[in-house]
C-alpha positions in Angstrom: -54.1 -131.4 -16.0 -56.8 -129.7 -13.9 -55.4 -126.3 -12.6 -56.0 -127.1 -9.0 -53.0 -129.5 -9.1 -50.5 -126.7 -10.9 -49.1 -125.1 -7.9 -48.7 -128.6 -6.7 -46.4 -129.4 -9.3 -44.0 -127.2 -9.7 -41.8 -128.9 -7.1 -41.5 -131.9 -4.8 -41.5 -135.4 -6.3 -44.8 -134.8 -8.1 -43.5 -132.0 -10.1 -43.8 -132.2 -13.5 -40.2 -132.1 -14.6 -39.2 -135.1 -11.9 -41.8 -137.5 -13.8 -40.2 -140.1 -16.1 -41.9 -138.8 -19.2 -41.4 -135.0 -18.7 -38.7 -135.1 -21.7 -40.9 -137.1 -23.6 -44.5 -135.2 -22.7 -42.9 -132.1 -23.4 -41.5 -132.7 -26.5 -45.3 -134.4 -27.5 -47.2 -130.7 -25.8 -44.4 -128.5 -28.0 -45.2 -130.3 -31.3 -48.9 -129.7 -31.2 -50.1 -127.2 -33.4 -53.2 -126.0 -31.8 -53.3 -125.1 -28.3 -53.7 -127.9 -25.6 -56.5 -128.2 -23.7 -57.4 -125.4 -21.3 -55.6 -125.6 -18.0 -57.2 -122.2 -16.6 -60.2 -120.2 -17.4 -60.9 -116.5 -17.1 -64.0 -115.2 -18.3 -65.2 -111.6 -18.1 -68.7 -112.2 -19.5 -71.0 -115.2 -19.7 -71.1 -117.3 -22.9 -74.7 -116.1 -23.6 -73.7 -112.1 -23.7 -70.8 -112.9 -25.3 -72.5 -114.8 -28.5 -75.5 -112.1 -28.0 -72.9 -109.2 -28.7 -71.5 -111.3 -31.8 -75.0 -111.9 -33.2 -75.7 -107.8 -32.4 -72.4 -106.6 -34.2 -73.3 -108.8 -37.5 -76.9 -107.1 -37.4 -76.1 -104.1 -37.0 -74.0 -102.9 -40.0 -72.2 -100.2 -38.5 -70.9 -101.6 -35.4 -70.1 -104.9 -37.0 -68.1 -102.4 -39.7 -66.0 -100.6 -36.7 -65.1 -104.1 -35.2 -63.9 -105.2 -38.5 -61.8 -102.2 -39.2 -60.4 -102.4 -35.4 -59.2 -105.9 -36.1 -58.1 -105.2 -39.3 -55.9 -102.4 -37.7 -54.9 -104.8 -34.9 -53.1 -107.1 -37.7 -51.1 -104.0 -38.3 -50.6 -103.2 -35.1 -49.6 -106.6 -34.0 -48.3 -108.2 -37.5 -47.3 -111.2 -35.6 -51.1 -112.1 -35.9 -51.6 -112.3 -39.5 -52.4 -115.6 -40.5 -50.0 -117.3 -42.5 -47.9 -120.6 -43.1 -44.7 -118.9 -42.2 -45.6 -117.4 -38.7 -47.3 -121.0 -37.7 -44.0 -122.5 -39.1 -41.9 -120.0 -37.4 -43.7 -120.5 -33.6 -43.6 -124.2 -34.4 -39.9 -124.2 -35.1 -38.7 -122.2 -32.5 -40.6 -124.2 -29.7 -38.6 -127.4 -31.0 -35.5 -125.6 -30.5 -35.7 -124.9 -27.0 -33.5 -127.4 -24.8 -35.2 -129.4 -22.5 -32.3 -131.4 -20.8 -30.9 -128.5 -18.7 -31.1 -126.6 -16.1 -34.2 -124.8 -17.4 -37.7 -126.4 -17.0 -40.4 -125.8 -19.6 -44.2 -126.6 -19.0 -46.5 -125.3 -22.2 -50.4 -124.3 -20.9 -53.5 -122.8 -22.5 -55.5 -120.3 -20.9 -59.0 -119.6 -21.9 -60.3 -116.1 -21.9 -63.8 -115.6 -23.0 -63.8 -118.5 -25.7 -60.4 -117.8 -27.0 -57.6 -119.5 -26.3 -54.0 -118.5 -25.0 -50.9 -120.0 -25.7 -48.6 -119.7 -22.8 -45.2 -121.1 -21.4 -43.9 -121.5 -17.9 -40.3 -121.4 -17.2 -38.6 -121.7 -14.4 -35.7 -123.9 -12.3 -35.9 -126.9 -9.9 -34.6 -124.7 -7.5 -37.3 -121.6 -8.2 -40.2 -123.1 -9.2 -41.8 -123.0 -5.4 -40.3 -119.4 -4.3 -43.4 -117.7 -5.1 -41.3 -115.1 -7.5 -42.6 -114.8 -11.0 -42.2 -112.5 -14.0 -44.8 -112.2 -16.6 -43.3 -111.4 -19.9 -45.6 -109.4 -22.7 -43.7 -109.1 -26.2 -43.4 -106.5 -28.6 -46.1 -106.2 -31.7 -44.0 -108.9 -33.9 -43.0 -111.6 -31.1 -43.7 -115.0 -30.2 -42.7 -116.8 -27.1 -40.9 -119.3 -28.4 -38.3 -117.4 -30.1 -37.7 -115.3 -26.9 -37.1 -118.5 -25.2 -34.9 -120.3 -27.8 -33.1 -117.6 -29.1 -30.3 -115.3 -27.0 -32.3 -112.9 -25.3 -31.6 -111.4 -21.8 -35.1 -113.2 -20.2 -33.9 -116.0 -18.8 -31.1 -114.1 -17.6 -33.0 -111.5 -15.7 -34.6 -115.1 -14.2 -31.8 -116.0 -12.9 -30.3 -113.0 -11.4 -33.4 -112.6 -9.7 -34.4 -116.2 -9.0 -37.5 -116.2 -10.6 -39.6 -118.1 -12.6 -41.5 -116.8 -16.1 -44.8 -116.9 -18.0 -45.1 -115.9 -21.3 -47.7 -115.7 -23.6 -48.6 -115.0 -27.7 -51.4 -112.5 -28.2 -54.7 -113.6 -29.4 -54.3 -114.2 -33.0 -50.3 -114.9 -32.7 -48.8 -118.6 -33.0 -51.5 -121.1 -31.7 -53.2 -118.6 -29.5 -57.0 -118.2 -31.2 -59.1 -115.0 -31.1 -58.4 -111.6 -32.9 -55.7 -109.0 -32.7 -58.3 -106.4 -31.2 -57.7 -104.1 -28.2 -59.4 -105.5 -25.6 -59.0 -108.8 -26.4 -54.7 -108.3 -25.9 -55.8 -106.7 -22.3 -58.0 -109.3 -21.2 -55.1 -111.6 -22.0 -52.5 -110.5 -20.3 -55.0 -109.9 -16.8 -55.8 -113.5 -17.7 -52.1 -114.3 -17.1 -51.7 -111.8 -14.3 -54.8 -113.6 -12.6 -53.7 -117.1 -13.0 -50.3 -116.1 -11.1 -52.0 -114.2 -8.3 -55.0 -117.0 -7.8 -54.3 -118.9 -4.9 -57.2 -121.5 -5.6 -56.6 -122.6 -9.0 -53.4 -121.1 -10.5 -49.9 -120.7 -9.3 -50.3 -118.3 -6.1 -47.2 -116.0 -6.6 -46.0 -114.3 -3.8 -44.1 -111.8 -5.9 -45.1 -110.6 -9.5 -42.8 -108.4 -11.6 -44.4 -107.3 -15.0 -42.2 -107.0 -17.8 -43.2 -105.3 -21.1 -41.4 -104.9 -24.2 -42.4 -102.3 -26.8 -46.1 -102.5 -27.3 -45.7 -105.0 -24.6 -45.5 -102.1 -22.0 -48.7 -100.7 -23.5 -50.4 -103.6 -23.5 -49.5 -103.8 -19.7 -50.6 -100.9 -19.2 -53.9 -101.1 -20.7 -54.6 -104.0 -18.5 -53.7 -103.1 -15.2 -55.7 -99.9 -15.4 -58.7 -102.1 -15.1 -57.6 -104.7 -12.8 -57.1 -104.5 -8.8 -53.1 -105.5 -7.4 -53.8 -107.5 -4.3 -52.7 -106.2 -1.2 -50.7 -109.5 -0.1 -48.7 -109.7 -3.4 -45.6 -107.2 -4.0 -45.4 -106.2 -7.5 -43.0 -104.5 -9.9 -44.1 -103.6 -13.4 -41.0 -102.8 -15.8 -41.6 -100.7 -19.2 -38.8 -101.3 -21.5 -38.6 -99.2 -24.7 -42.5 -98.2 -24.4 -44.2 -95.4 -26.3 -46.3 -92.1 -24.3 -49.2 -93.5 -26.5 -50.1 -95.4 -29.5 -51.6 -92.8 -31.8 -48.5 -90.4 -31.1 -45.9 -93.0 -32.3 -48.1 -93.6 -35.6 -48.3 -89.8 -35.9 -44.2 -89.5 -35.2 -43.5 -93.0 -37.5 -45.6 -92.0 -40.5 -48.2 -89.2 -40.2 -50.6 -87.3 -38.2 -53.4 -88.5 -40.5 -52.6 -92.1 -39.5 -52.4 -91.2 -35.5 -55.8 -89.7 -35.7 -57.2 -93.1 -37.5 -55.7 -95.1 -34.5 -57.8 -92.7 -31.8 -61.0 -93.0 -34.0 -60.1 -97.0 -34.4 -60.5 -97.1 -30.8 -56.4 -98.4 -30.6 -54.9 -95.5 -29.0 -53.3 -97.3 -25.7 -52.1 -94.4 -23.3 -49.0 -95.6 -21.2 -48.8 -92.2 -19.5 -51.8 -91.8 -17.9 -52.0 -95.3 -17.0 -48.4 -95.0 -15.3 -49.0 -91.7 -13.3 -51.9 -93.8 -11.8 -50.5 -96.9 -10.7 -50.0 -97.6 -7.3 -47.0 -100.4 -7.4 -43.7 -99.5 -8.4 -42.7 -99.0 -11.4 -39.2 -99.1 -13.6 -38.9 -97.3 -17.1 -36.2 -98.2 -19.2 -35.7 -95.8 -22.0 -33.1 -95.6 -24.5 -30.8 -92.5 -23.7 -27.3 -90.9 -24.3 -25.5 -93.1 -22.0 -22.6 -95.6 -22.4 -24.2 -98.1 -19.9 -27.2 -98.8 -17.7 -27.9 -95.8 -15.4 -30.3 -93.6 -13.7 -31.9 -91.1 -15.6 -32.5 -88.1 -13.7 -34.0 -85.7 -16.6 -35.6 -85.9 -19.8 -32.8 -84.4 -21.7 -30.9 -87.4 -21.9 -34.0 -89.3 -23.5 -33.1 -90.1 -27.0 -35.3 -91.8 -29.9 -34.2 -95.6 -30.2 -34.6 -96.2 -33.7 -38.6 -97.1 -33.8 -40.0 -94.7 -30.5 -38.7 -91.1 -31.0 -37.7 -89.8 -28.0 -40.7 -87.1 -27.7 -43.4 -89.9 -27.7 -41.5 -92.3 -25.6 -42.8 -93.1 -22.2 -40.1 -91.8 -19.9 -40.3 -88.1 -21.5 -43.5 -87.2 -20.7 -43.6 -89.0 -17.2 -40.0 -87.1 -16.3 -41.9 -83.7 -17.4 -45.1 -84.5 -15.8 -45.4 -82.9 -12.4 -48.3 -85.3 -11.4 -46.4 -88.2 -12.0 -45.4 -90.0 -8.5 -41.9 -90.3 -8.8 -41.5 -91.9 -5.9 -42.4 -95.2 -6.8 -40.6 -95.0 -10.3 -37.3 -96.0 -11.4 -36.4 -94.8 -14.7 -33.2 -96.1 -16.4 -31.2 -95.0 -19.3 -29.5 -97.7 -21.5 -27.9 -97.3 -24.2 -29.3 -100.1 -26.5 -32.0 -99.5 -29.4 -35.5 -100.6 -29.8 -34.9 -104.3 -30.8 -31.2 -105.0 -29.2 -31.0 -107.6 -26.4 -29.9 -105.7 -23.2 -26.5 -106.4 -22.8 -26.4 -105.9 -18.7 -29.2 -106.8 -17.1 -27.4 -106.8 -14.0 -28.4 -102.9 -13.4 -32.2 -103.9 -13.9 -32.2 -107.1 -11.9 -30.4 -105.3 -8.8 -33.7 -102.2 -9.2 -36.0 -104.9 -9.0 -34.9 -106.8 -6.1 -34.7 -103.6 -4.2 -38.3 -102.7 -4.9 -39.6 -105.9 -3.9 -37.4 -105.4 -0.8 -38.6 -102.4 0.0 -42.3 -102.9 -1.3 
């Protein structure tokens, strides 16, 4: 499938889900344990330059050693990227459990990013796939898109409530995505997916984009959009769900200050606060709080730890406490759920998303 035809196959008689062989071809794509042929390419540097950098890192021992340590740290920070038969089977098994003969339509695709391949999934309904409203999901550090779509999560519920479509992807080295889990690769993978949605010529040509990042997925989102130019003709809303202020602060809080320092020197200190302060697009920050149901957070005093991220290192608390934070384009939502709990009530969130899109 050429990417030139991707936007055209999202609806109408030529849509991928209206083909007579939709079920058999989709099952065949789902059964593949390697990435499919690339249907979109996003390059930030040419191949020669990329190879030269790789050779340089091998020749210059300190550079190569630093990169190796950075990747090793990445395998701890993103444990789903640790190569194992269990992880591969887990992704494949969950993919096979996705129900294909109901209202949701699925298209597995591959996006090539600077030589490595990112496995992704498009999901939507026949009634929405051509309406231009898309949710880009970035998962927690142990997340697989296959599990999000096959298990009882709130992702498709959110899509239903906003009448939108979704695209989820596995981070480099996770599932069948190739590459290694380094900080730059995570951010580039996210920007590639965002560009795919924005691209009206070779991509999907979205009119509205909701970035939804959970846990480290919110950090990946923050890291990626720091260097991404948002398009004036597209409406954006970015959601950060139970995300940290910085990765080093979280490591220090969970373990020791020494580990937090190590996160910094190994180049993994993703800072969500600075990105959020500089973000011009509307943003929703959700954090566990002393509430019995989802509601607007008015002050940092209501924020509490979610079982993983302590209140003091959450994204919400320092933003609410920062006079430089442009709160006029932000919505703070307190929720009762802990870090990995499924959202019980998504309506409060989706009502805010729709309002921000309308007013944007």
